[in-house]
C-alpha positions, 0 to 999 in steps of 0.5 A: 511562548514568548517571555512576558513583557512587563510594564507598569500595566502588567502587559503580557505577550503570548506566542501563538477559569470562570463562570455561565448563564443559568436559565438564559435564553439562546441569542439567535438574533444576527443583529443582537449581542453576538455582534459584541460578545465573544468567548475566550479559550486557551490551550489548557481547555479553560473558557471565559466570555469577553466583551468586544470594545474595539475590533481588535480589543476584548475586555474580560476578567483578569483571572481568565488569563492566569494559565501558562497557555496560548489564548484565542478569541472566538466570535460568531458571525451573522451565520453563527459560524466561528471566527477565531483570532489569536491573542497576542498581548494582554494588559492585566490590572496591576492590583490583581493578584495571580493565584488567588480566587477572584472572590477573595483577592483584593485587586480589580479583576480586569484584563484587556486582550489584543488580537492578532488582527481585527474582527470584521464589519459583522461585529460591533464593539461596545462604546466605552465613552460613557459607561452607565451606572444603575441604582439598586432595583434596576434590571440589567442584562447578563450575556455569556457563553458559559454552561447552563448549570453546574456539571453541564460542561457540554452546554457551553459555547452558545451565547445566552442572555438573561435579565437580573436585578441590581442589589447595588454596590458592595465592598467584598475584597474590592468594589463590585456590583452585586446582581441576582435573580429578581424572584429568587434573590439568591435564596434558591438557585435561579438565574445568573452566571455560571462556569464559562461566563467570567469576563462576560458583559453586564449591560444596561439598556438605554435609548441608544441600545445596550451599554456596558455596565461591567464584567462578570468577576465571580458567582456564588451558589444560592444560600439553600444550595450545597456549599460547593455550588458556584452558580445560580446565587449572586453574580459579582460585577466589576464596574466599568465607571470605576475602571475606565481610566485604567482601561484607556491607559491599557489600550494605549499601552497595547497599541504601542507594542 
């Protein structure tokens, strides 16, 4: 692995952990979200989800990029066959603190990944020019390649999506948006993110189609689930509207490499 190239944006170059959609439905539409949602895996075996924001750029969670490993991005084409691209560089938000859990660390859990070459015309990046905002009580869509439930690791790498309700913004260790199952409201295990969904898109439906509202940072178990549970309760989202200037700056820095 090449030595890291350190800039003010925390740009890392590479030589050659995370949460999934509980109760989600498989997306088998060739014209659906498979065009814009990818998964990220590394040589240590960790899995995350990402949002394609340009044919050669992926937005994901910073904590997905903390392993000393090589990374690659996988999208599925119209035939639902994988197309793989090596990650050659990543911009990590400078406020993110490596080695801390996303739920407790004070920084912004975002990263932008540069691919060795663009994904083709069968893919459709999300438009970042006008990130939406939603009110508490609005329904949003979560998409990810994670597992169907805790301890079900063999169910990952299939794109699923589900609808969740926004509970509005919250200040945890940083500014986030909280979403959850509309019927369970995190009291008992319901729909939501699980392992493998970190970095995946949370979307608002508009007349122009889905718009990227934010990316998954962490999830929790429901209030009435075991203390060790990490899925089916609350899902924390890093909002795009608050972080678009950094994303645009990072894209410019990655293009200059």
